[in-house]
GUFIBA-115049 format. One line per 10 residues: number of its first residue (from 1); their letters; for each residue z, x, y of C-alpha. Coordinates in nm, 2 decimals. Layout:
N
NUM) A) Z/X/Y  ...
end
This chain:
71
1) XXXXXXXXXX) -9.39/-1.37/11.58  -9.40/-1.72/11.40  -9.71/-1.61/11.23  -9.53/-1.34/11.03  -9.17/-1.52/10.99  -9.26/-1.90/11.07  -9.11/-2.12/11.31  -8.79/-2.18/11.11  -8.68/-1.79/11.20  -8.74/-1.82/11.57
11) XXXXXXXXXX) -8.37/-1.84/11.64  -8.30/-1.53/11.46  -8.61/-1.34/11.63  -8.48/-1.45/11.97  -8.14/-1.30/11.88  -8.29/-0.98/11.78  -8.49/-0.96/12.08  -8.18/-1.02/12.31  -7.98/-0.77/12.13  -8.25/-0.51/12.18
21) XXXXXXXXXX) -8.24/-0.61/12.54  -7.87/-0.56/12.58  -7.90/-0.20/12.38  -8.17/-0.09/12.58  -7.98/-0.18/12.91  -7.70/0.05/12.80  -7.93/0.32/12.69  -8.12/0.34/12.98  -7.83/0.33/13.20  -7.74/0.67/13.08
31) XXXXXXXXXX) -8.09/0.80/13.12  -8.11/0.65/13.50  -7.81/0.86/13.56  -8.02/1.17/13.58  -8.14/1.02/13.91  -7.81/1.09/14.06  -7.82/1.45/13.94  -8.15/1.49/14.10  -8.38/1.55/13.77  -8.61/1.25/13.73
41) XXXXXXXXXX) -8.84/1.40/13.51  -8.63/1.31/13.18  -8.64/0.93/13.31  -9.01/0.93/13.39  -9.09/1.07/13.04  -8.89/0.80/12.87  -9.04/0.52/13.09  -9.38/0.68/12.97  -9.26/0.65/12.61  -9.11/0.31/12.63
51) XXXXXXXXXX) -9.46/0.20/12.78  -9.67/0.35/12.52  -9.47/0.23/12.20  -9.52/-0.14/12.27  -9.90/-0.09/12.31  -9.89/0.09/11.98  -9.68/-0.19/11.82  -9.94/-0.47/11.97  -10.23/-0.28/11.81  -10.04/-0.26/11.47
61) XXXXXXXXXX) -9.90/-0.62/11.47  -10.27/-0.75/11.58  -10.44/-0.56/11.29  -10.16/-0.70/11.06  -10.23/-1.05/11.17  -10.58/-1.03/11.12  -10.53/-0.90/10.76  -10.31/-1.19/10.68  -10.55/-1.46/10.84  -10.84/-1.32/10.63
71) X) -10.65/-1.39/10.30
end
């Protein structure tokens, strides 16, 4: 992340990550409530999606970093 935004924005970046953690805990509490109803399929689907998204983002960011360093 410092390669994109520089070390001066590290505090802001950390704050955004912590906000995302808070929002995700609220959202996933609602999703995990489906366990109580006996239907776990949506929870596993959402877990799979949230595991795939970071992989895709890492590939995109890695490609952007390589393009930026090549300049």
